C-alpha positions as CSV (number, residue, x, y, z in Angstrom):
1,M,-69.4,2.1,-49.9
2,C,-70.6,-1.2,-51.3
3,P,-73.4,-2.8,-49.4
4,I,-72.6,-5.8,-47.2
5,E,-74.2,-9.1,-48.2
6,S,-75.2,-11.8,-45.7
7,H,-74.1,-15.3,-46.6
8,R,-74.9,-18.8,-45.2
9,K,-72.8,-21.8,-46.2
10,E,-73.3,-25.4,-45.2
11,R,-71.0,-28.4,-45.7
12,S,-71.0,-32.0,-44.6
13,Y,-68.4,-33.9,-42.6
14,N,-69.8,-37.3,-42.9
15,Q,-67.8,-40.5,-42.0
16,V,-68.9,-43.8,-43.5
17,V,-68.1,-47.1,-42.0
18,Q,-68.7,-50.2,-44.3
19,F,-69.6,-53.5,-42.7
20,P,-69.3,-56.8,-44.6
21,P,-72.2,-59.3,-44.3
22,I,-72.6,-62.0,-41.6
23,V,-72.1,-65.4,-43.3
24,Q,-74.1,-68.4,-42.1
25,Y,-72.8,-72.0,-42.3
26,S,-74.4,-75.4,-41.8
27,G,-71.5,-77.5,-40.7
28,S,-68.9,-76.7,-43.3
29,T,-71.4,-75.8,-46.0
30,R,-72.0,-72.1,-46.6
31,I,-75.7,-71.3,-46.5
32,G,-75.5,-67.6,-47.5
33,N,-75.4,-64.1,-46.1
34,L,-77.6,-63.1,-43.2
35,N,-77.5,-59.5,-44.4
36,P,-76.0,-57.7,-47.4
37,V,-73.0,-55.3,-47.3
38,N,-74.1,-52.3,-45.4
39,T,-72.8,-49.0,-44.2
40,A,-73.2,-46.8,-41.2
41,T,-73.0,-43.0,-41.8
42,F,-72.0,-40.8,-38.9
43,K,-73.2,-37.4,-39.9
44,G,-71.3,-34.1,-39.3
45,R,-71.9,-30.7,-40.7
46,Q,-70.8,-27.0,-40.5
47,V,-73.0,-24.0,-40.9
48,T,-71.4,-20.6,-41.3
49,D,-73.3,-17.3,-41.3
50,S,-71.3,-14.2,-42.3
51,S,-72.2,-10.6,-43.3
52,G,-69.0,-10.4,-45.3
53,H,-66.3,-7.8,-45.2
54,K,-66.8,-4.1,-45.6
55,R,-65.4,-2.9,-48.9
56,G,-64.8,0.7,-50.1
57,R,-65.4,2.2,-53.4
58,N,-61.9,1.4,-54.4
59,G,-62.7,-2.4,-54.1
60,R,-60.4,-2.9,-51.1
61,Y,-61.6,-4.7,-48.0
62,Y,-60.8,-2.8,-44.8
63,S,-62.6,-4.7,-42.0
64,G,-64.6,-7.8,-41.3
65,G,-68.2,-8.2,-40.4
66,P,-70.2,-10.3,-37.9
67,F,-69.4,-14.0,-38.3
68,S,-70.5,-17.2,-36.7
69,T,-69.9,-20.9,-37.5
70,F,-70.8,-24.1,-35.9
71,L,-69.1,-27.4,-36.6
72,I,-70.1,-31.0,-35.7
73,K,-67.4,-33.5,-36.7
74,P,-67.5,-37.2,-35.8
75,V,-64.3,-39.2,-35.6
76,V,-65.2,-42.9,-35.2
77,S,-62.4,-45.3,-35.1
78,T,-62.8,-49.0,-35.9
79,R,-61.1,-52.3,-35.1
80,I,-61.1,-55.4,-37.3
81,V,-62.3,-58.5,-35.5
82,K,-63.4,-62.0,-36.1
83,L,-66.7,-63.1,-34.6
84,E,-68.2,-66.5,-34.5
85,G,-71.3,-68.0,-32.8
86,E,-74.1,-70.6,-33.2
87,R,-77.8,-69.8,-33.3
88,N,-80.8,-71.8,-34.4
89,G,-78.5,-74.6,-35.5
90,L,-76.4,-72.4,-37.9
91,N,-72.9,-71.2,-37.4
92,N,-72.6,-67.4,-38.0
93,K,-69.3,-65.8,-38.8
94,Y,-68.3,-62.1,-39.2
95,L,-64.9,-60.6,-40.2
96,G,-64.8,-56.8,-40.3
97,P,-64.9,-53.6,-38.3
98,I,-66.5,-52.9,-35.1
99,C,-67.1,-49.5,-33.4
100,I,-68.4,-47.9,-30.3
101,P,-72.2,-47.7,-30.6
102,I,-73.0,-44.0,-31.0
103,T,-75.9,-42.8,-33.1
104,N,-76.5,-39.7,-35.1
105,S,-79.7,-39.0,-33.0
106,G,-77.4,-38.5,-30.0
107,Y,-75.6,-35.5,-31.4
108,S,-76.3,-34.5,-35.0
109,G,-79.5,-32.6,-34.2
110,I,-77.8,-30.3,-31.8
111,D,-78.1,-26.6,-32.7
112,G,-74.9,-24.5,-32.6
113,S,-76.8,-21.8,-30.7
114,V,-76.7,-24.1,-27.6
115,F,-72.9,-23.7,-27.5
116,S,-72.5,-20.1,-28.6
117,S,-72.8,-17.2,-26.1
118,S,-75.6,-14.8,-26.7
119,S,-75.0,-11.1,-27.7
120,S,-76.1,-9.9,-24.3
121,Y,-73.4,-12.0,-22.7
122,L,-70.6,-11.1,-25.1
123,D,-71.3,-7.3,-25.1
124,P,-70.2,-6.8,-21.4
125,I,-67.1,-9.0,-22.1
126,G,-66.3,-6.8,-25.1
127,A,-66.8,-3.6,-22.9
128,T,-64.4,-5.0,-20.3
129,A,-61.8,-5.6,-23.0
130,I,-62.1,-2.1,-24.3
131,S,-61.7,-0.7,-20.8
132,I,-58.5,-2.7,-20.5
133,V,-56.9,-1.6,-23.8
134,D,-58.4,1.8,-24.3
135,P,-55.6,4.2,-25.1
136,T,-55.8,7.4,-23.0
137,N,-58.7,9.5,-24.3
138,P,-57.0,12.3,-26.2
139,N,-60.0,14.7,-25.8
140,S,-60.1,14.3,-22.0
141,Q,-56.4,14.4,-21.8
142,L,-56.3,17.7,-23.7
143,G,-58.6,19.3,-21.2
144,V,-56.6,17.9,-18.3
145,D,-53.3,19.2,-19.6
146,L,-54.6,22.7,-20.4
147,G,-56.4,22.8,-17.1
148,E,-53.2,22.1,-15.3
149,I,-51.5,25.0,-16.9
150,V,-54.2,27.4,-15.7
151,L,-54.6,26.0,-12.2
152,D,-51.1,25.0,-11.3
153,R,-49.5,28.3,-12.3
154,K,-52.3,30.3,-10.7
155,L,-52.5,32.6,-13.6
156,P,-54.3,35.9,-13.1
157,I,-56.7,35.3,-15.9
158,P,-59.4,37.8,-14.7
159,G,-56.5,40.2,-14.2
160,I,-55.0,40.0,-17.7
161,P,-56.9,43.1,-18.8
162,T,-55.3,45.1,-16.0
163,L,-51.8,44.4,-17.4
164,E,-52.4,47.2,-19.8
165,R,-53.3,49.6,-17.1
166,R,-50.4,48.5,-14.9
167,T,-47.9,48.8,-17.7
168,K,-49.3,52.3,-18.5
169,L,-48.7,53.4,-14.9
170,A,-45.1,51.9,-15.0
171,K,-44.4,53.7,-18.3
172,A,-45.5,57.1,-16.7
173,A,-43.7,56.5,-13.5
174,G,-40.4,55.9,-15.1
175,S,-37.4,54.7,-13.0
176,E,-39.1,55.4,-9.8
177,Y,-41.7,52.7,-10.5
178,L,-39.0,50.3,-11.5
179,N,-37.6,50.4,-8.0
180,M,-40.9,49.3,-6.5
181,E,-40.6,45.7,-5.3
182,F,-44.4,45.2,-5.6
183,G,-44.8,47.3,-8.8
184,W,-42.6,46.4,-11.7
185,K,-41.3,43.0,-10.7
186,P,-44.8,41.4,-10.2
187,L,-45.8,42.8,-13.5
188,V,-42.9,41.3,-15.4
189,D,-43.4,38.0,-13.6
190,D,-47.1,37.9,-14.6
191,M,-46.3,38.8,-18.2
192,K,-43.7,36.0,-18.4
193,N,-46.0,33.5,-16.7
194,V,-48.7,34.3,-19.2
195,A,-46.3,34.0,-22.1
196,Q,-44.9,30.7,-21.0
197,S,-48.4,29.3,-20.5
198,V,-49.3,30.4,-24.1
199,K,-46.2,28.7,-25.5
200,D,-46.8,25.5,-23.5
201,G,-50.5,25.4,-24.3
202,N,-49.8,25.9,-28.1
203,K,-47.5,22.9,-27.9
204,I,-50.1,20.8,-26.3
205,M,-52.8,21.7,-28.9
206,E,-50.2,21.3,-31.8
207,N,-49.5,17.7,-30.6
208,Y,-53.2,17.1,-30.1
209,Q,-54.1,18.2,-33.6
210,A,-51.1,16.3,-35.1
211,A,-52.2,13.0,-33.5
212,S,-55.8,13.5,-34.7
213,G,-56.8,10.7,-37.0
214,T,-53.9,8.4,-36.1
215,L,-54.9,4.7,-35.7
216,V,-53.9,2.9,-32.5
217,H,-54.4,-0.9,-32.8
218,R,-55.0,-2.9,-29.6
219,E,-55.6,-6.6,-28.8
220,F,-56.5,-8.4,-25.6
221,A,-57.0,-12.1,-24.8
222,F,-58.9,-13.4,-21.8
223,D,-57.6,-16.4,-19.9
224,D,-58.9,-19.7,-21.4
225,I,-61.8,-21.4,-19.6
226,V,-61.6,-25.3,-19.5
227,E,-64.5,-27.4,-18.2
228,R,-64.5,-31.2,-17.8
229,S,-67.3,-33.7,-17.1
230,E,-67.9,-37.4,-17.3
231,S,-71.2,-39.4,-17.4
232,V,-72.4,-42.9,-18.1
233,V,-74.4,-43.2,-21.3
234,S,-75.3,-46.8,-21.0
235,G,-74.8,-49.4,-18.2
236,G,-74.3,-52.2,-20.6
237,T,-74.1,-52.5,-24.4
238,Q,-72.1,-54.1,-27.3
239,C,-70.0,-52.6,-30.0
240,T,-71.6,-52.2,-33.5
241,Y,-70.7,-54.6,-36.2
242,A,-73.6,-54.0,-38.6
243,S,-76.0,-51.2,-39.2
244,N,-79.1,-53.2,-39.7
245,A,-78.5,-56.7,-38.2
246,I,-78.0,-57.8,-34.6
247,Q,-76.8,-61.3,-34.0
248,P,-77.1,-62.3,-30.4
249,A,-74.9,-65.3,-31.1
250,F,-72.0,-62.8,-31.0
251,H,-72.9,-61.2,-27.7
252,G,-70.8,-61.6,-24.6
253,T,-71.0,-59.6,-21.3
254,P,-72.4,-56.1,-22.0
255,A,-70.0,-53.3,-21.1
256,P,-70.7,-49.8,-19.9
257,L,-70.5,-46.8,-22.3
258,T,-69.1,-43.6,-20.7
259,L,-68.8,-40.2,-22.1
260,Q,-65.9,-37.8,-21.2
261,S,-66.5,-34.1,-22.2
262,E,-63.9,-31.3,-22.3
263,T,-64.9,-27.8,-23.3
264,T,-62.3,-25.0,-23.9
265,I,-63.5,-21.4,-24.2
266,K,-61.4,-18.7,-25.8
267,R,-62.3,-15.1,-25.9
268,W,-60.3,-12.2,-27.3
269,F,-60.7,-8.6,-28.6
270,S,-59.2,-6.8,-31.5
271,G,-59.8,-3.2,-32.4
272,S,-58.4,0.0,-33.8
273,F,-58.9,3.3,-32.0
274,I,-59.0,6.8,-33.5
275,Y,-60.0,10.2,-32.5
276,A,-61.0,13.4,-34.3
277,D,-60.6,17.0,-33.1
278,A,-64.2,17.3,-32.1
279,S,-63.8,20.6,-30.2
280,P,-65.7,23.4,-32.0
281,T,-63.4,26.2,-30.8
282,K,-60.9,28.6,-32.4
283,V,-58.0,26.3,-31.7
284,G,-56.3,27.5,-34.9
285,E,-56.4,31.1,-33.7
286,C,-54.8,30.0,-30.4
287,L,-52.0,28.4,-32.3
288,G,-51.4,31.5,-34.3
289,I,-51.0,34.1,-31.6
290,G,-47.8,32.9,-29.9
291,S,-45.4,35.5,-31.5
292,E,-46.1,38.1,-28.8
293,A,-45.3,35.5,-26.2
294,D,-41.9,34.7,-27.9
295,K,-41.1,38.4,-27.9
296,L,-41.4,38.6,-24.1
297,F,-38.5,36.0,-23.8
298,G,-36.4,37.6,-26.5
299,L,-36.4,41.2,-25.3
300,T,-35.0,43.2,-22.4
301,L,-38.2,44.1,-20.6
302,T,-38.9,47.8,-20.0
303,P,-42.2,49.5,-19.7
304,D,-41.8,50.7,-23.3
305,T,-41.1,47.3,-24.8
306,I,-44.0,45.8,-23.0
307,W,-46.1,48.6,-24.1
308,Q,-45.1,47.9,-27.7
309,L,-46.6,44.4,-27.4
310,T,-50.1,45.8,-27.3
311,P,-52.9,45.2,-28.1
312,W,-53.4,43.3,-25.0
313,S,-56.2,41.1,-26.5
314,W,-53.7,38.5,-27.6
315,A,-53.4,37.1,-24.0
316,A,-57.1,37.5,-23.2
317,D,-58.1,35.9,-26.5
318,W,-55.8,32.9,-26.0
319,F,-57.1,32.1,-22.5
320,S,-60.7,32.7,-23.6
321,N,-60.2,30.2,-26.4
322,T,-58.3,27.8,-24.2
323,G,-61.2,27.9,-21.7
324,N,-63.6,26.8,-24.5
325,V,-61.1,24.1,-25.5
326,I,-61.1,22.8,-22.0
327,S,-64.8,22.9,-21.7
328,N,-65.4,21.2,-25.0
329,A,-62.7,18.6,-24.6
330,T,-64.3,17.5,-21.3
331,S,-67.8,17.5,-23.0
332,F,-66.6,15.4,-26.0
333,G,-64.5,13.1,-23.8
334,L,-66.9,10.3,-24.3
335,A,-67.5,11.0,-28.0
336,G,-64.1,12.0,-29.1
337,L,-62.4,8.6,-29.0
338,V,-64.0,6.0,-31.3
339,M,-63.1,2.7,-32.8
340,R,-62.5,2.4,-36.5
341,Y,-63.3,-1.2,-35.9
342,G,-63.7,-3.4,-32.8
343,Y,-64.6,-7.1,-32.4
344,I,-65.1,-9.4,-29.5
345,M,-64.5,-13.0,-30.6
346,E,-65.3,-16.3,-29.0
347,E,-64.3,-19.9,-29.8
348,K,-65.9,-22.8,-27.9
349,S,-64.6,-26.2,-28.6
350,T,-66.1,-29.3,-27.0
351,L,-64.5,-32.7,-27.5
352,M,-66.9,-35.6,-26.5
353,T,-65.1,-38.9,-26.2
354,Y,-66.9,-42.2,-25.8
355,H,-65.1,-45.1,-24.1
356,M,-65.9,-48.8,-23.3
357,P,-63.6,-51.0,-21.2
358,Q,-64.6,-54.1,-23.3
359,T,-66.3,-54.7,-26.6
360,G,-69.2,-56.7,-25.2
361,L,-68.7,-59.3,-27.9
362,K,-67.9,-63.0,-27.5
363,G,-64.2,-63.9,-28.1
364,V,-62.9,-60.4,-28.4
365,S,-60.9,-59.1,-25.4
366,G,-59.6,-55.6,-24.8
367,P,-61.3,-52.3,-25.3
368,P,-62.5,-50.9,-28.6
369,P,-60.9,-47.7,-29.9
370,P,-62.7,-44.5,-28.6
371,A,-65.3,-42.6,-30.7
372,Q,-65.1,-38.8,-30.7
373,V,-67.4,-36.0,-31.7
374,V,-66.0,-32.5,-32.0
375,F,-68.4,-29.5,-31.5
376,T,-66.8,-26.1,-32.3
377,T,-68.5,-22.7,-32.4
378,K,-66.8,-19.5,-33.4
379,R,-68.3,-16.1,-33.3
380,R,-67.2,-12.7,-34.1
381,R,-69.3,-9.8,-32.8
382,E,-68.8,-6.3,-34.2
383,A,-68.9,-3.2,-32.0
384,N,-70.4,0.2,-32.8
385,P,-67.7,2.9,-33.0
386,F,-68.6,3.9,-29.5
387,G,-68.7,0.4,-27.9
388,F,-70.5,-2.9,-27.7
389,G,-74.2,-2.9,-27.1
390,V,-74.5,0.6,-28.5
391,S,-76.9,0.9,-31.5
392,W,-76.6,3.5,-34.2
393,E,-80.1,4.7,-33.4
394,G,-78.9,5.6,-29.9
395,L,-76.0,7.9,-31.0
396,T,-76.3,11.6,-30.4
397,P,-76.0,14.0,-33.4
398,T,-72.5,14.9,-32.1
399,Q,-71.4,11.3,-32.1
400,I,-72.8,10.8,-35.6
401,A,-71.0,13.9,-36.8
402,I,-67.7,12.6,-35.3
403,T,-68.0,9.2,-37.1
404,A,-68.8,11.0,-40.3
405,A,-65.7,13.2,-39.8
406,L,-63.6,10.0,-39.4
407,G,-65.2,8.4,-42.5
408,I,-67.1,5.8,-40.4
409,T,-70.5,5.1,-41.8
410,R,-73.3,2.7,-41.1
411,L,-73.7,0.4,-44.1
């Protein structure tokens, strides 16, 4: 398996607004520019940390790795206006864009970790998702199914060795024993019950082994969470018309600057479950001793035919092995079902929208276009094959052996 490399990528999402100079006049004579052509840069960025995708020796990628990204993207709209005002005996004129006065210091220094949920918060959410989509645990179900055969049919497991003695008595007694209601008939019923249980148990274990190693994909999405808020950033201000020059001659009545914030949180799970036959018992032997059971259903039963089905160990051996299977299936219930891969993912998107009812500038009516800043964080947290919040160091030797049997290794 090729090692996983960690990567960090950064890119800028800057928006530049160009402001023309403010021109000064003395009467009708142009004196010059109050300031040069200047620009305002609204800075945005995206930072992505990823451990890459896991790749096998054949060069193919088979699953993703932990991933997080944080995006700040400003969207500042402008409006072209004509401003004119007198100051210090000079007439000042401006023709160009204006925009809502937001500054980089108000948002660009925000760290993405402020918006992204911590691992300790996401792990329980991932565990909840697994409990919702978890396919029936094959190991535990195997023990349940076999246990029902033994318990519901009230099989005389301790009495199986006595079948040989009872058949021997019936064979010696001849027809007189066959007429005994509580002699021959119960023996035949017991033999058929044991045989049917063997056949049914074999089928359960055959299906269990056939499904071992089969991938089952599951996905689950939590309901979206939407949060809204509104606040006043400034009680009175004017729109921006230059990055480094303020001309009071253009100012009218200051207008309030408000901020509306809407945050949407999405969380979802995606994973693939698989199980291995982790039961260290002689299941194969159990599956290979059903021929005697078949004979019991294909023969006319007499003491002689039953006697010919000896040795009697086949029934005792089957139930002995089945008992081990039940015991181990229960013990390995928590370890038998693992995830080939599992991820809890989160996306938080916050749209911050700044509004002003008026521009705050002389001679310009109506509101300016809103300015927006988008904050988006995305995170993908990878699960251990046995769940979220479980470390490889905390796995038992049995769990490690199961992951190895399934070809799942820590890289």
